[in-house]
C-alpha positions in Angstrom: -44.2 51.9 1.4 -44.5 51.7 -2.3 -40.9 50.6 -2.6 -41.4 47.8 -0.1 -44.5 46.6 -1.9 -42.7 46.8 -5.2 -39.8 44.7 -3.8 -42.2 42.0 -2.6 -43.9 41.9 -6.0 -40.5 41.4 -7.7 -39.5 38.6 -5.3 -42.9 36.8 -5.8 -42.5 37.1 -9.5 -39.0 35.7 -9.4 -39.9 32.6 -7.3 -41.7 30.9 -10.2 -38.7 31.5 -12.4 -36.3 30.0 -9.9 -38.6 27.0 -9.5 -38.7 26.5 -13.3 -34.9 26.9 -13.4 -34.5 24.2 -10.8 -36.8 21.9 -12.7 -34.9 22.6 -15.9 -31.6 21.7 -14.2 -33.0 18.5 -12.7 -34.4 17.5 -16.1 -31.1 18.5 -17.8 -29.0 16.1 -15.7 -30.9 12.9 -16.8 -30.9 14.3 -20.4 -27.1 14.6 -20.3 -26.8 11.1 -18.9 -29.0 9.7 -21.6 -27.0 11.5 -24.3 -23.7 10.2 -22.9 -25.1 6.7 -22.8 -26.4 6.9 -26.4 -23.3 8.5 -27.7 -20.7 6.4 -25.9 -22.7 3.2 -25.4 -19.8 1.1 -26.9 -17.4 2.5 -24.2 -19.9 1.9 -21.5 -20.4 -1.7 -22.7 -16.7 -2.3 -22.7 -16.3 -0.9 -19.2 -19.3 -2.6 -17.6 -17.8 -6.1 -17.3 -14.8 -4.7 -15.6 -16.9 -2.7 -13.2 -19.0 -5.7 -12.4 -16.1 -8.0 -11.8 -14.4 -5.4 -9.6 -17.7 -5.0 -7.7 -17.9 -8.7 -7.1 -14.3 -9.4 -6.3 -13.6 -6.3 -4.2 -16.8 -4.6 -3.4 -18.7 -7.6 -1.9 -15.8 -8.8 0.3 -15.2 -5.2 1.5 -18.8 -4.7 2.5 -19.0 -8.2 4.1 -15.8 -7.5 6.0 -17.1 -4.2 7.4 -20.3 -5.9 8.4 -18.5 -8.8 10.2 -16.3 -6.2 12.0 -19.6 -5.0 13.7 -20.5 -8.4 15.0 -19.1 -11.1 17.3 -18.7 -13.7 14.5 -16.3 -16.5 15.1 -15.8 -20.1 14.2 -18.5 -21.3 16.6 -21.4 -19.0 15.8 -21.2 -18.6 11.9 -23.4 -20.6 9.6 -21.7 -24.0 9.0 -22.3 -27.6 8.0 -21.6 -30.6 10.3 -22.3 -33.8 8.3 -25.7 -33.4 6.8 -26.8 -30.8 9.4 -26.8 -27.2 8.5 -26.3 -24.9 11.5 -27.6 -21.4 11.2 -25.5 -18.3 12.2 -26.0 -17.1 15.7 -23.6 -14.2 15.9 -24.9 -10.9 17.0 -24.4 -7.2 16.1 -22.1 -5.5 18.6 -21.6 -2.1 17.0 -18.2 -0.5 17.4 -17.1 -2.7 20.3 -14.5 -4.6 18.3 -12.9 -1.3 17.2 -12.9 0.0 20.8 -11.2 -3.2 22.0 -8.6 -3.1 19.2 -7.7 0.6 19.6 -7.5 0.4 23.4 -5.6 -2.8 23.6 -1.8 -3.2 23.7 -1.8 -5.8 20.9 -3.0 -3.6 18.1 -0.9 -0.6 19.2 2.2 -2.7 19.7 1.8 -4.4 16.3 1.1 -1.0 14.6 4.4 0.4 16.1 6.5 -2.4 14.6 4.5 -2.2 11.3 5.4 1.5 11.0 9.1 0.8 11.8 9.1 -2.0 9.3 7.4 0.2 6.6 9.5 3.3 7.1 12.8 1.3 7.3 12.1 -0.7 4.2 10.9 2.2 2.1 13.8 4.5 3.2 16.6 1.9 2.5 14.9 0.7 -0.7 14.7 4.2 -2.0 18.2 5.1 -1.1 19.7 2.0 -2.7 17.5 2.3 -5.7 18.5 5.9 -6.2 22.2 5.1 -5.8 22.0 2.2 -8.3 20.0 4.2 -10.8 22.6 6.9 -10.8 25.4 4.4 -11.4 23.6 2.7 -14.2 22.6 6.0 -15.8 26.3 6.5 -16.6 28.2 5.0 -19.4 30.0 2.2 -17.7 31.3 -1.1 -19.1 28.9 -4.0 -18.8 25.9 -1.7 -18.0 23.4 -4.0 -19.7 24.7 -7.0 -17.7 24.5 -5.1 -14.4 20.9 -4.0 -15.2 19.9 -7.6 -15.9 21.5 -8.9 -12.7 19.9 -6.2 -10.5 16.5 -6.8 -12.0 16.7 -10.5 -11.4 15.2 -10.5 -7.8 12.2 -8.7 -9.3 11.8 -11.4 -12.0 11.9 -14.3 -9.5 8.5 -15.2 -7.8 8.4 -13.7 -4.4 7.7 -16.9 -2.5 10.7 -18.6 -4.2 13.0 -15.7 -3.1 11.7 -15.9 0.5 12.3 -19.6 0.7 15.8 -19.2 -0.7 16.5 -16.5 2.0 15.0 -18.8 4.6 17.6 -21.5 3.6 20.4 -18.9 3.8 19.2 -17.8 7.3 19.1 -21.3 8.7 21.0 -21.3 12.0 22.5 -24.8 11.6 23.0 -25.4 7.9 22.5 -21.9 6.3 25.1 -20.6 3.9 25.5 -17.4 5.8 26.5 -19.1 9.1 28.8 -21.5 7.2 30.6 -18.5 5.8 30.8 -16.9 9.3 32.0 -20.3 10.7 34.8 -20.3 8.1 36.0 -17.0 9.6 35.8 -18.3 13.2 32.6 -16.4 14.0 29.8 -18.1 16.0 26.5 -18.8 14.2 24.0 -16.0 14.3 20.4 -16.8 15.2 19.0 -14.9 12.2 15.4 -15.9 12.6 15.4 -17.0 16.3 16.4 -13.8 18.0 13.8 -11.0 18.0 16.1 -8.2 16.9 18.0 -10.3 14.3 14.7 -11.5 13.0 13.5 -8.0 12.4 16.7 -7.0 10.7 16.5 -10.2 8.6 13.0 -9.6 7.3 13.8 -5.9 6.5 16.9 -7.1 4.5 14.8 -9.6 2.5 12.1 -7.0 1.7 14.7 -4.5 0.6 16.3 -7.1 -1.6 13.0 -7.7 -3.2 12.0 -4.0 -3.5 15.3 -2.4 -4.8 14.8 -3.6 -8.5 11.4 -1.9 -8.8 12.7 1.3 -7.3 15.9 1.2 -9.4 14.0 0.8 -12.7 11.5 3.5 -11.9 14.1 6.0 -10.8 16.3 5.1 -13.7 13.5 6.0 -16.1 13.1 9.3 -14.3 16.8 10.0 -14.6 16.8 9.3 -18.3 14.0 11.9 -18.8 16.1 14.7 -17.3 17.7 16.7 -20.2 21.5 16.3 -20.3 21.9 19.9 -21.2 21.0 20.9 -17.6 24.0 19.0 -16.3 26.3 20.4 -18.9 25.3 24.0 -18.2 25.6 23.5 -14.5 29.1 21.9 -14.9 30.2 24.8 -17.1 29.0 27.2 -14.3 31.2 25.4 -11.8 28.5 23.4 -9.9 29.9 20.5 -8.0 28.6 16.9 -8.3 26.6 17.3 -5.1 25.1 20.6 -6.3 24.1 19.1 -9.6 22.5 16.2 -7.7 20.7 18.5 -5.3 19.4 21.1 -7.8 18.9 19.1 -10.9 18.6 15.4 -10.2 16.3 15.5 -7.1 13.9 18.1 -8.6 13.8 16.2 -11.8 12.9 13.0 -10.0 10.3 14.5 -7.8 7.2 13.4 -9.8 8.6 9.8 -10.1 9.8 9.7 -6.5 6.4 10.7 -5.0 4.7 7.9 -6.9 7.1 5.1 -6.1 7.3 6.1 -2.5 3.5 6.0 -2.1 3.3 2.5 -3.9 6.2 1.2 -2.0 4.7 2.3 1.3 1.3 0.6 0.6 3.0 -2.6 -0.6 5.4 -2.8 2.3 2.6 -2.0 4.9 0.7 -5.0 3.5 3.7 -7.2 2.7 2.2 -10.5 3.8 4.5 -13.1 2.0 7.9 -11.9 3.4 6.8 -12.0 7.1 4.5 -15.1 6.9 6.9 -17.3 4.8 10.1 -16.2 6.6 9.1 -16.0 10.3 5.3 -16.5 10.5 5.4 -13.4 12.8 8.0 -15.0 15.1 10.0 -15.5 17.2 6.9 -15.0 19.5 5.2 -12.0 18.0 8.4 -10.0 17.3 7.9 -9.6 13.5 4.1 -9.7 13.4 2.7 -6.9 11.3 -1.0 -5.9 11.1 -1.8 -7.9 8.0 -0.3 -11.2 9.3 -2.0 -10.7 12.6 -5.3 -10.2 10.9 -4.6 -13.5 9.0 -3.7 -15.2 12.3 -7.1 -14.3 13.8 -8.9 -15.9 10.9 -6.9 -19.0 10.2 -4.6 -19.9 13.1 -6.1 -19.3 16.5 -8.9 -21.4 17.9 -11.7 -20.5 17.8 -11.1 -18.5 14.6 -12.1 -14.9 15.2 -13.6 -13.6 12.0 -14.9 -10.4 13.6 -11.5 -9.4 15.0 -9.8 -10.2 11.8 -12.3 -8.1 9.8 -11.8 -5.3 12.4 -8.1 -5.2 11.8 -8.6 -5.4 8.1 -10.8 -2.3 8.1 -8.4 -0.5 10.4 -5.6 -1.3 7.9 -7.6 0.2 5.1 -8.5 3.3 7.1 -4.8 3.9 8.0 -3.7 3.6 4.4 -6.4 5.9 3.2 -5.5 8.5 5.8 -1.8 8.2 4.8 -2.7 8.7 1.1 -4.9 11.7 1.9 -2.2 13.3 4.0 0.5 12.5 1.5 -1.6 14.1 -1.3 -2.2 17.2 0.8 1.6 17.6 1.5 2.4 17.2 -2.1 -0.2 19.8 -3.1 1.3 22.3 -0.6 4.7 21.7 -2.2 3.2 22.5 -5.7 3.0 18.9 -6.9 0.0 17.4 -8.5 -0.9 13.8 -7.8 
């Protein structure tokens, strides 16, 4: 009984100490923040404009888009002006109905399927070609500087100019590609008018635009691998494939993981190639998620702002999930990213 009473007394005596400790911790946090602000006020002052601009340019549209995705906003019920008359907004809050409609409908799932095929195909082919070209240009060959300049050229040309040039080449009647085929006695190919050929054509254009970035990034990674490793492996009798597998690929792992992630995000949202080359056609054959979201807001009548916002939020969620899974896989493999 005495022991029990003594234990209760100790617990009661400790409670004020714990409370004081919590108060000290809560008071210490603002104190640390004040010290950081007073010590590094110049850095905070330099960063503040950037944070404010990012908040205005990215934060507000993002919050606004999420809000609109929870409503039935369209061209007819948003706030608008007709002459001198100002009509108020009459759209209503509908909760998650737009998300349920999108995820349960065939249009979103069908477009998502082609978007995934488009993304995986472009990234895989771009990475393979970029890696091959980087290995070639990493060797001492005649005219290496000239080849580097030529291969980087598609990256230097503005994207829309490149896409318009390819659209001219793909023209079924007067395009250069079909004229070359006609010279060999081959019938004209409907590059952009046949669904399957249109898909192949847009993938080819995006690969052509993406290879220079991939090549330059991987070439930098190759040049950071010590040459002594290759010399030692060659002296030990390792074949070219064994040197590539056990030295080149592990040496490029950190670079590869970054460029694959960036290329995946860029390709998933590659609006210019699809929009300027085919506008999602023929029919809806080459429509990806981002071009379909644009179509909801600017092409159909009445323009469906709620559905467009819903698709935009879903695109953001999908990319965030991909980045999270990608990071987890890399962490399991011992990579830090």
